N, C-alpha and C positions, 0 to 999 in steps of 0.2 A: 504494500500500500504506500503510495507516494505521499510524503509529507510536504507541507509548504516550505519553500525556501525563503525564510524571513528572518531578519534580525530581531531579537527580543531583548528588551532591557529589563529593569527592575520590575518585580511583580507586586501587586497590591493584594495579596492573598490574606484572607482573614480566618479566624477560628471562632468556634462557638462551642457551647457545651455539648457533650456527647451523651445521648440518652440511650443506654443499652436496651436491647430487646428484652432481656430478662427482667429489667426493672419494670417495664410496662406490663409484662406478663403477670408480674405479681400484683400490679394494680387491678388487672382484670379479675384476678382471683378474689380480691377483696370486694370489688364492686359487682360481682357475678352479673367514632369521626368524618380625498386628497386634500386630506387635511394635514396638519403638521404632526398630528399624533396618530395613533392607530385608528383604522376605520371602525365605525360603529354600525350596529344593525340598522340604525336610522340614517346614517350618513356614510355611504360607502367610501368616501374619500376620493382624492384626486387619483385618477388612473396613472400608471407608470408612463413616463415619457418615452417616446420612440427612441430606440438606441441603435446606432449603426452596427453594433456587433451582432445584431440578430438579422441583419440583411441577408437574404439567402442568395444573393448574386455574388459571384466571384469578384474579388478586387474591391470589396466595400471600402469606403473611405478614400479611394483613389480617384481624384477628380478627373483623371484622364480615362478612366474606365478600362485600365489594362487588365489582361487576363492574368491569372496566377502564374508565377514563374517569370514574368516579364518585369513587373514592378510590384513586388508583393507587399511593400511597406506603405501603409497609409501615410498621407502627408502629415497628419498629426493624429495622435491616439484619440479615439472617441471619448467624450466625457459624459458624465451623468449629472443630473441636478441633485442627486442624493448619493452619498457614499458613507462608509463607516470604517473607522480605523480599528483594527484588531490588535490588542495587546494582551499580555498575560493577565488573566483574571477579569477582562472587561472589554468594552467597546466605547467608541466615541463617534456618535452619528452626526452627520451634517446634512442639512437641507439647504442648498445654496439658493434655491428659488424662494423658499419661505423664510430664509434667514433665521433658521433655528438650529440648535444643537442639543445633544443629549449625551451625558456621561453616565454610564451604567457599569459598575464594576463591583468587586467583592466588598469594597468599603462604602458603597452607597450609590444612590441614583438621584441625579438632579431633576429628572423629569425633562420634558421639552422646555427649552429655555430660548427666548427670543434674543437674537443678537443683531439689532438694527444696524450696527456698524461693521458687520461682516464684510470683508473685502474679498471679492471674487475676481481674479485676474489670472490669465494664462493657465486656466484649468486648475486653479488652486484656490481653496477657500481658507481664509485665515482670519483670526480675531482673538478676542479674549472676553470671557464672561465671568462674572463673580456670583457664586451661589453659596449662601450660608457662610460667608467669610472666606471661602476657598476660591481662588482664581484658576481658570482653565484657559491656558494660552495654547492655541492650536494652529497647525498648518497642515491641512488635509487636502491632498490632490483629489480631484474629481475623476481621476483615471484609475481604474482598477489595476491591481498588482503593483502600484507605485508604493513608495514608502512615505508614511505620514509621521507627524511628530506632535506630541501633546505634553505640555508642562502642567503639572498639578501643583499649585502653590498655596498651601494652607497658611493660615495665620500662625505665627510663632513656631513654625516647624520648617525644616529644610524642604525645598521643592523636590518633586520627583519627575524625571523625564522619561516618557514612554515613547517608544517607536515601534512601528509594526506595519504590516501590509494593509493597504487600502482595498476595501471590498466594494464592488458595485454589482448591480444586477442588470444584465449579466456581466461577468468578468470578461474582459477582452481576451482574445486568444493569445497564447504565447508564441504562436507561429501561424500567421495568416495563410501561408501557402498550404501547410498541412491542414489547417482549418477549412480551407475551401473544399477539401475532399469530402467533408461531411455535408456540404450543402445539398447534394442530390437527395439525401434522406428527407429533407423538407418536402420535396415534391411527392415522394412516396407516401409520407404521412398525410399530406394534404389530400391525396386521393382517398385515403381511408376515412378521413374526417368528412369529406364531401359525400361519401357513400352512406354515412350514418344519418339518414334522413330523420330518424326519430330522436336522435340524441346529439344536441350540441356538444362538441368534443374539442379538447385541446391537448396538446402534447408539447413538452419541453424536454430536450435532451442535451446533456453536457458531457463532453469527453473529459474523463478524469485521468486518463493514462498517458496523455501526451501524444498518442498515436495520431490524433486529429488536431494537434496543437491546442488542446484544451478548449476547443471551440464549443459554443452553445448555439443550438438552433431551436426554433419553436414554430408551431402552427397553432394559432389561437392561444398563445401563451398567457394572455391576460384574461382568458375566460374565467369567470368567477362563480362557480357553482357552490352549493352547500358543501362544506368540507367533510361532513360525515366523520368517520373515525380517523381520517388523515390528520385531524387537528391534534390527535394524541401525540404526534411527533414533537410538537412544540411543548406540550406538557412534560414530556420526558426530557427534552433539552434543558428546560428551566430547572428541573430537579437535578440533573447531572451538573449543571453549572454551579449550583449550590454545593454539590459534593466537591467539585474542583476547588471551590473557595474555602473548603473546610468548615462550612456552616452546618452541614448535616452529614450523616454517615449512612451508608446503605444498610448497615445492620441495625440502625435505629428502628424502633417499632412504632406503629400507628394503631390506635384502637379503632376497630371497625365494628359498628353496631348493626343490629337488624334494620334500623332506619336507613342505613347506607345502601341496602341491597336493592338493585334494579335488575331488570331482565335484559333481553337482547344477548349480544355476544359476551363470552367470558366464562370463567370457571368458578370465581369466588362466590357467585350467587348460590352455588350448590353446597357451600360449606355452612357450618354452624357458627352463629355469632351471638354474643360479642366474643371477639378474639383479637389478639394483637398480631398484626401482619407486618413483616419487615418491609422497609422501603425497597429493598432489592427485589422481593417477590412482587410487590405492587408494580414496580417498573417493568419487570420481566413480563408479567401477565398483561400489563397495559398494551404491549406490542404482540407478544406471542399468541395470545388468545383474543386480542382486541377487547380486553376486559372492561366493561362499562362501570362496574363497581370500583375497580382500581382507578379508573379515570376520575370519577367523582370524588373519591377519597383523596386523591392527590391534588385535585383542584382546591379542596378545602385545606389540605395540609400546606399548600404553597401560599395560601392567603386569598383565594378567590380568583376571579378572572384577571384582575389588574396586573399581577406580576407576569402572567403569561403574555398578556397584551403589551406589557412594557418590553419584554424580550422581543416580541414581534416588531414593535416600533423602533427599538434600538438597532434592528437590522434593516430598517427602512422597507419592510415588506407590507406595502400599502393595501393589498387585496385580502389580507388575512385577519381574522378576528375570532376570538373565543368569546361568545356571548351567552351561551347556555350550557348546562350540564347534559350529560348523556341521558337519553330517554326522558327528557323533561318536555313532555308534550304540551303542557300549559304554557311554558315559555315560548315554544315554537309557534303556538297559536297567537301569542302576543307579538309575533314578528321578531323575536329574539333568536337569532340563528348564527351558526358558525359558518364562515366562508373562507375560501382560499383560491389560489390560481396555480396553474402549472409552473409559471415563472417563480412564484414565491416558494413553492415546494422545492424546486431545484436550487433556489437561492439558499434555502436552509440545508439541503443535503450536501451542496457543494461546500458550504462553510464548515459543516461537521467533518466532511472528508478531509479537508485541507487543514484541520486543526485550528480554525480561526475563531471558533466559539466554544469548543470543548478541548480539554487536554487529550493527548493521544489515548490514555487509558480509558477515559469516559467515551471517547469516540468509538474505540474498539468494542466496548461493552454495548453501546447502542446498536452498532451494526451487528453484533452477535445476537442481540434480541431479535433484530429484524430477520436474521437468517433462520431463527427458530419459528417464524410465522407459521401458524397452522391453517390459516385460511388461504388455500392455494389454488383457487379456481380461476384465477385470472393470469397474471404474468407467468407463474410457473407452469400452469396448464397449457400455455401457448408455446412453450419452449420445449426442446428435446429433453428427455429425462436426464437428470444429472447436471444440467447447466446451473452453475452457482449463482444464486440471487439472494438479496436481502431486501425485504419489501414490507410495505404496510398498505393494507386495503382500506376502503371506505365504502359503505353501502347504506343507502336509504331507498325508499320506494321510488324516489325521483333523482337518484344520483348513484353512480358506480365509478370507483376510482381504484387505481393501484399505482403505487409510487415506490421508488427505492433505487437499488444499485444492481446493475449487471456486474458480476464479479469474475468475468472471463479474464484469466490472466493475460496481461498485456493490452486489454481492451476494456478496462474498467470504465463504467459509464453510469451517470445518474439520470434517472428517467422519472417523468411524472405524466401519467395518463389519467385525465379527468373527464367525466361526462355528466351531463344533466339529462333528464328525461327518464323513460322507463328503465328500471334496473336490469331487466333481463336482456334487452337489446344493448344496453350500455355495457354489460359484461362482455358481450361479443365484440363490441367496438374496442374495448380495452384490450382484449386478446389479439385482435387484428393489429392494433398499434404496437403491442408488445412484440409480436412475431415479426412485424415489418422492421423494427429496430434491430432485432436479433439477426435476421437474415442479412441486413445491410452490414452489420459488424463482422459477420463471418464470411460474407461473400459480397463485397461492395459492387454495385452495378450503376448503370445510368451515368457513366462519366467519371465515377470515382476512380482515382488512379492510386495503385499501391506501389510502394517502393520495391 
């Protein structure tokens, strides 16, 4: 698995009290759980700006329209209106259009902060904001894969300088010539999407191996259906982020009561409560069985919707929101719904893979849970037996999704296949998209050139 090539400086990792599982077990025995911020159910937010890195024509960014191999380097790297700086234990998000920033790390969260004096020039946003007596002086390029810099200057304490990779959605390719070889896949996926007359569909694909220059392509990448259980990926990342910060431990226990039990997918609903369940088992079941009880318990444990939406906002994922618990039909009837998009899913998956939002240990644990997925009627069912994948499904009567990683050695790829409309036909559309990507990866056609 390839790790990001990035310089890291000092970390702001914190610690908190460790509550062992056996302590909580004893307690049970005695007692016989496109705006500048994240989109909301009522306000979907500003849609993502068009980005040249998703152009499916060879030679994007080249004003002369040269074919790949003749003039492969764009005149200037494409920029985004939003980017975030990844550093150990946190992120610093920048919205250059809205002139807002957000610092979110192990030692705290500023929330979205206006910086009316932000300077945007030559593809770089810079400025300084003061929150709670701490100054944040930043210089963050709006070009992905660049290096940014942040100085955290508390009162009465020495400043801390943080440097790291800048992340945009999508990240620009590392090699436009190699990336151009992935473009024909867009046309193939577009034909599958066009054939899905009953199901609006979208697909986003990002090369993670370097074989295609880390290129990302999409067809209807901004499609925003109900997220269904795909939203559980963000719940898991927020939990593992706290593990990385030393704020919680996976062998900590959480009291689960009969009131927490809901139906749908999962295994916990068949157990006897109250009982204490470890965070590790909740996290594993959340993905392995798409466990709805685990999801709702973890939402409560993390502090409700706000922390998960803060994670989403800090990564500038404007189409995604957690607005209701699993199986909360009353909330759904009130219009409170979870949403996401193929682009946002791949933004998350790419950041996890590259070690930009989680440590390598937590990343490997998350992907390991995804490899254990037991709901295998979509991506795995579409591929030959034995093809290694790590994935997460999502199902509702009017949505069918499957997202994750193709782990074919040397051709590792992040994928997100999302559909709206009837679930049965959506399942088939997802399988067709999944097979289309696999076939392309193992036997490129329609103009793709292999070395």
